[in-house]
Structures are given as C-alpha cells and as structure tokens.
MDTraj code that builds the backbone (N, CA, C; nanometers):
import mdtraj as md
import numpy as np

residues = "MET LEU LYS ASN CYS SER THR CYS GLY VAL GLN THR ARG ALA TYR ALA GLU PHE PRO ALA PRO ASP GLY GLU GLY THR ILE VAL ARG CYS LYS HIS CYS ARG GLN ILE SER ASN PRO TYR ARG THR PRO SER GLY ILE VAL GLY PRO".split()
xyz = np.array([
    [-1.8146, -0.5533, 1.3984],
    [-1.8736, -0.4774, 1.2903],
    [-1.7799, -0.4825, 1.1693],
    [-1.8369, -0.4966, 1.0518],
    [-1.7600, -0.4974, 0.9281],
    [-1.7420, -0.3551, 0.8761],
    [-1.6230, -0.3281, 0.8258],
    [-1.5948, -0.1995, 0.7605],
    [-1.5199, -0.2287, 0.6319],
    [-1.5320, -0.1383, 0.5356],
    [-1.4597, -0.1514, 0.4089],
    [-1.3241, -0.0854, 0.4203],
    [-1.2208, -0.1547, 0.3745],
    [-1.0854, -0.1008, 0.3718],
    [-1.0808, 0.0148, 0.2713],
    [-1.0224, 0.1267, 0.3101],
    [-1.0121, 0.2437, 0.2223],
    [-0.9190, 0.2179, 0.1041],
    [-0.8292, 0.1209, 0.1175],
    [-0.7322, 0.0934, 0.0123],
    [-0.7828, -0.0097, -0.0871],
    [-0.8235, -0.1276, -0.0384],
    [-0.8607, -0.2363, -0.1296],
    [-1.0107, -0.2582, -0.1400],
    [-1.0890, -0.2005, -0.0489],
    [-1.2337, -0.2109, -0.0546],
    [-1.2927, -0.3368, 0.0060],
    [-1.2096, -0.4256, 0.0588],
    [-1.2571, -0.5503, 0.1176],
    [-1.3255, -0.5231, 0.2506],
    [-1.4359, -0.5926, 0.2762],
    [-1.5010, -0.5829, 0.4068],
    [-1.4239, -0.6687, 0.5056],
    [-1.3954, -0.6138, 0.6238],
    [-1.3152, -0.6849, 0.7223],
    [-1.3566, -0.6495, 0.8635],
    [-1.3259, -0.7402, 0.9547],
    [-1.3433, -0.7141, 1.0977],
    [-1.2095, -0.6752, 1.1602],
    [-1.0984, -0.7148, 1.0958],
    [-0.9630, -0.6853, 1.1451],
    [-0.9137, -0.5593, 1.0747],
    [-0.9353, -0.4434, 1.1374],
    [-0.8987, -0.3180, 1.0728],
    [-0.8466, -0.2178, 1.1744],
    [-0.7802, -0.1155, 1.1226],
    [-0.7394, 0.0006, 1.2019],
    [-0.8124, 0.1195, 1.1409],
    [-0.8616, 0.2070, 1.2259],
    [-0.9344, 0.3241, 1.1790],
    [-0.8740, 0.4480, 1.2432],
    [-0.8461, 0.5492, 1.1621],
    [-0.7868, 0.6724, 1.2139],
    [-0.8318, 0.7898, 1.1297],
    [-0.8275, 0.9117, 1.1879],
    [-0.8691, 1.0293, 1.1110],
    [-0.7731, 1.0548, 0.9949],
    [-0.8270, 1.0992, 0.8845],
    [-0.7442, 1.1328, 0.7681],
    [-0.6532, 1.2501, 0.8025],
    [-0.5302, 1.2516, 0.7496],
    [-0.4356, 1.3588, 0.7812],
    [-0.4860, 1.4977, 0.7438],
    [-0.5743, 1.5059, 0.6455],
    [-0.6262, 1.6356, 0.6041],
    [-0.7526, 1.6741, 0.6805],
    [-0.7971, 1.5859, 0.7719],
    [-0.9150, 1.6140, 0.8531],
    [-1.0471, 1.5851, 0.7849],
    [-1.0433, 1.5282, 0.6651],
    [-1.1658, 1.4990, 0.5904],
    [-1.2008, 1.3516, 0.6031],
    [-1.2752, 1.3149, 0.7056],
    [-1.3209, 1.1772, 0.7228],
    [-1.2212, 1.0892, 0.7956],
    [-1.2396, 0.9591, 0.7796],
    [-1.1521, 0.8617, 0.8445],
    [-1.0973, 0.7647, 0.7414],
    [-0.9853, 0.7043, 0.7756],
    [-0.9219, 0.6024, 0.6931],
    [-0.9406, 0.4696, 0.7645],
    [-0.9845, 0.3672, 0.6925],
    [-0.9980, 0.2320, 0.7455],
    [-0.9005, 0.1445, 0.6679],
    [-0.8139, 0.0741, 0.7399],
    [-0.7138, -0.0113, 0.6754],
    [-0.7298, -0.1549, 0.7236],
    [-0.7393, -0.2497, 0.6318],
    [-0.7467, -0.3909, 0.6699],
    [-0.6071, -0.4380, 0.7130],
    [-0.6045, -0.5497, 0.7810],
    [-0.4791, -0.6038, 0.8324],
    [-0.3791, -0.6290, 0.7194],
    [-0.4275, -0.6843, 0.6084],
    [-0.3379, -0.7157, 0.4967],
    [-0.2740, -0.5897, 0.4372],
    [-0.3531, -0.4858, 0.4125],
    [-0.2994, -0.3621, 0.3545],
    [-0.1991, -0.2957, 0.4490],
    [-0.2229, -0.3047, 0.5791],
    [-0.1269, -0.2493, 0.6747],
    [0.0045, -0.3271, 0.6708],
    [-0.0044, -0.4609, 0.6627],
    [0.1155, -0.5442, 0.6633],
    [0.2024, -0.5222, 0.5405],
    [0.1406, -0.5018, 0.4251],
    [0.2198, -0.4846, 0.3025],
    [0.2420, -0.3373, 0.2680],
    [0.1997, -0.2466, 0.3574],
    [0.2144, -0.1015, 0.3375],
    [0.1516, -0.0543, 0.2072],
    [0.0355, -0.1081, 0.1774],
    [-0.0396, -0.0672, 0.0594],
    [-0.0837, 0.0784, 0.0788],
    [-0.0561, 0.1686, -0.0138],
    [-0.0893, 0.3098, 0.0066],
    [-0.2390, 0.3371, 0.0031],
    [-0.2812, 0.4372, 0.0794],
    [-0.4198, 0.4823, 0.0782],
    [-0.4246, 0.6223, 0.0211],
    [-0.5427, 0.6665, -0.0208],
    [-0.5614, 0.8010, -0.0753],
    [-0.6832, 0.8624, -0.0079],
    [-0.6676, 0.9849, 0.0418],
    [-0.7785, 1.0566, 0.1049],
    [-0.8638, 1.1211, -0.0044],
    [-0.9860, 1.1636, 0.0298],
    [-1.0704, 1.2299, -0.0705],
    [-1.0063, 1.3527, -0.1338],
    [-0.9178, 1.4234, -0.0594],
    [-0.8539, 1.5422, -0.1155],
    [-0.7242, 1.5103, -0.1906],
    [-0.6854, 1.3809, -0.1966],
    [-0.5702, 1.3432, -0.2763],
    [-0.4417, 1.3141, -0.2018],
    [-0.4400, 1.3231, -0.0694],
    [-0.3186, 1.2907, 0.0073],
    [-0.2985, 1.1402, 0.0042],
    [-0.1744, 1.0968, -0.0218],
    [-0.1413, 0.9548, -0.0268],
    [-0.0527, 0.9219, 0.0928],
    [-0.0828, 0.8093, 0.1570],
    [-0.0042, 0.7677, 0.2733],
    [0.0246, 0.6182, 0.2679],
    [0.1173, 0.5743, 0.3502],
    [0.1559, 0.4327, 0.3500],
    [0.0575, 0.3419, 0.4181],
])
top = md.Topology()
chain = top.add_chain()
for i, resn in enumerate(residues, 1):
    res = top.add_residue(resn, chain, resSeq=i)
    for name in ("N", "CA", "C"):
        top.add_atom(name, md.element.get_by_symbol(name[0]), res)
traj = md.Trajectory(xyz[None], top)
C-alpha cells in the first residue's frame, strides 16, 4: 500500500508509521527522510527528527 510521507509528501511503499507524540494522528516517514533525519511536524506543531 502507498502512503504519503508526512515530511516530504512523496508516495512510498518503504515507510515507517508511528503515532504522533502528541497523540493526534500518525506520522508516516519515507525511507529517505528517515535516513537523512529530515524533521517532521505534527498538526499541533511538535517537531521531531
């Protein structure tokens, strides 16, 4: 299944998905963003690596 990366927006099959630290939804990270530690932002504004 394809999902959009929360950081770069690219559709990918190689992703990690985990609950957002603030409990609001889930974060989807593509392999590339995880490798380069590209930061993500939750809907409430929390930023993570």
